[in-house]
C-alpha positions as CSV (number, residue, x, y, z in Angstrom):
1,M,71.7,23.1,-23.8
2,K,70.4,20.6,-27.6
3,L,70.2,17.8,-25.2
4,V,68.5,19.1,-22.2
5,D,65.6,19.5,-24.6
6,E,65.6,16.1,-26.7
7,A,66.2,14.0,-24.1
8,G,62.7,15.3,-22.6
9,A,61.5,15.8,-25.5
10,L,62.2,12.5,-26.1
11,A,60.2,11.6,-22.0
12,C,56.9,13.3,-23.5
13,M,57.7,11.2,-27.0
14,R,57.3,8.1,-25.2
15,H,53.9,8.4,-22.7
16,A,52.6,10.4,-25.3
17,Q,52.9,8.6,-28.6
18,Q,52.9,10.9,-30.2
19,R,55.6,14.1,-31.7
20,V,55.6,16.7,-29.1
21,V,56.9,20.6,-29.8
22,T,58.1,22.5,-26.6
23,V,56.5,25.7,-25.1
24,A,58.9,26.3,-22.5
25,V,61.8,25.6,-20.7
26,D,62.6,26.8,-17.3
27,Q,65.5,28.9,-15.4
28,M,68.6,26.5,-17.1
29,T,71.8,27.7,-14.2
30,F,74.8,25.2,-14.8
31,R,75.3,25.0,-10.7
32,Q,79.2,22.1,-11.7
33,P,81.1,22.6,-15.1
34,I,80.7,20.4,-18.3
35,R,84.3,19.7,-19.6
36,T,85.2,18.4,-22.9
37,T,86.1,15.8,-22.3
38,D,82.8,14.3,-19.7
39,L,80.8,11.9,-20.9
40,V,76.9,13.5,-20.0
41,T,73.8,11.5,-19.0
42,L,70.8,13.1,-19.5
43,T,67.4,11.2,-17.7
44,G,64.5,12.6,-18.9
45,E,61.0,12.1,-17.2
46,V,57.7,13.4,-17.7
47,S,56.9,14.4,-14.0
48,Y,53.0,16.7,-14.5
49,V,50.9,15.8,-17.1
50,G,48.0,18.5,-18.1
51,H,45.2,18.4,-21.1
52,T,47.9,18.5,-23.9
53,S,51.1,19.8,-23.1
54,M,53.8,17.3,-20.2
55,E,56.0,19.2,-18.4
56,A,59.5,16.6,-18.2
57,E,62.3,17.0,-15.0
58,V,65.7,16.5,-16.8
59,Q,68.8,15.3,-15.1
60,V,72.3,16.0,-15.8
61,I,74.9,14.2,-15.0
62,A,78.6,15.4,-16.0
63,E,81.3,12.0,-15.7
64,N,84.9,12.1,-15.8
65,P,85.5,8.6,-17.9
66,I,89.0,8.4,-16.2
67,T,88.0,8.9,-12.5
68,G,84.5,7.6,-12.8
69,E,84.1,10.5,-10.6
70,R,80.5,11.5,-11.3
71,T,78.5,15.5,-10.8
72,H,75.3,16.5,-11.0
73,T,74.7,19.7,-13.5
74,N,71.7,20.5,-13.1
75,T,68.2,20.2,-13.7
76,A,65.6,21.6,-15.4
77,Y,62.3,21.7,-16.2
78,L,60.1,21.8,-19.4
79,V,57.6,22.0,-21.1
80,Y,56.3,20.7,-24.0
81,V,52.7,20.5,-26.3
82,A,51.3,16.9,-28.2
83,L,50.7,17.4,-31.9
84,D,49.0,15.3,-34.1
85,E,49.7,14.5,-37.6
86,N,48.2,18.4,-38.8
87,H,50.3,19.6,-35.9
88,H,46.9,20.6,-34.1
89,P,47.1,19.9,-30.0
90,V,46.0,16.8,-28.8
91,S,45.1,15.4,-25.5
92,V,47.2,13.1,-23.8
93,P,47.0,10.6,-21.3
94,P,46.4,11.0,-17.1
95,L,50.1,10.1,-15.5
96,I,49.5,7.4,-13.0
97,P,52.6,7.7,-9.7
98,E,52.6,4.4,-8.7
99,T,55.3,5.1,-5.5
100,E,55.0,8.6,-3.2
101,A,58.2,9.6,-4.5
102,Q,56.1,10.3,-7.8
103,R,53.7,11.6,-6.7
104,L,55.0,14.0,-4.6
105,R,56.5,15.2,-8.4
106,M,54.0,15.6,-10.0
107,E,52.3,17.3,-7.8
108,E,55.3,20.6,-7.1
109,G,55.3,19.1,-11.5
110,Q,51.5,21.2,-11.3
111,A,51.8,23.9,-8.9
112,R,54.7,24.9,-11.4
113,Q,52.8,24.5,-14.9
114,A,50.0,26.7,-12.8
115,Y,52.7,29.6,-12.0
116,R,54.4,29.0,-15.8
117,L,50.4,30.3,-16.9
118,A,50.4,33.1,-13.9
119,Q,53.1,34.7,-14.9
120,S,52.1,34.6,-19.0
121,K,49.5,36.1,-18.1
122,K,50.4,38.7,-16.6
123,S,53.3,39.2,-19.5
124,L,50.1,39.7,-21.7
125,P,49.7,43.0,-22.5
126,Y,45.3,42.7,-22.3
127,G,45.9,39.9,-18.6
């Protein structure tokens, strides 16, 4: 899980060109085990950008280094906020999709963020 957070954070830092802090991790369910002898590959991509927040999609692949068999173990979505040098939230550049698949992923990310915000309002004692 630490590696997933780091991969997502690095993708968002590269996009924002700012340091980031993790603010949310969606459900992380492992569909397949990762063995101690497996090579683990993580791919993090920014999937949605708000004003100061970004969502990263991180895919985890486990590979048996002897057989070369690769298994998708899980995909996680994490949310980060960009911070300036004084640790205050700072605006991030927009995400500009270049393909139809990227546009769709961005729309799905926007829907996930709207759901997260609605859920957080429900959990507030005054919300």
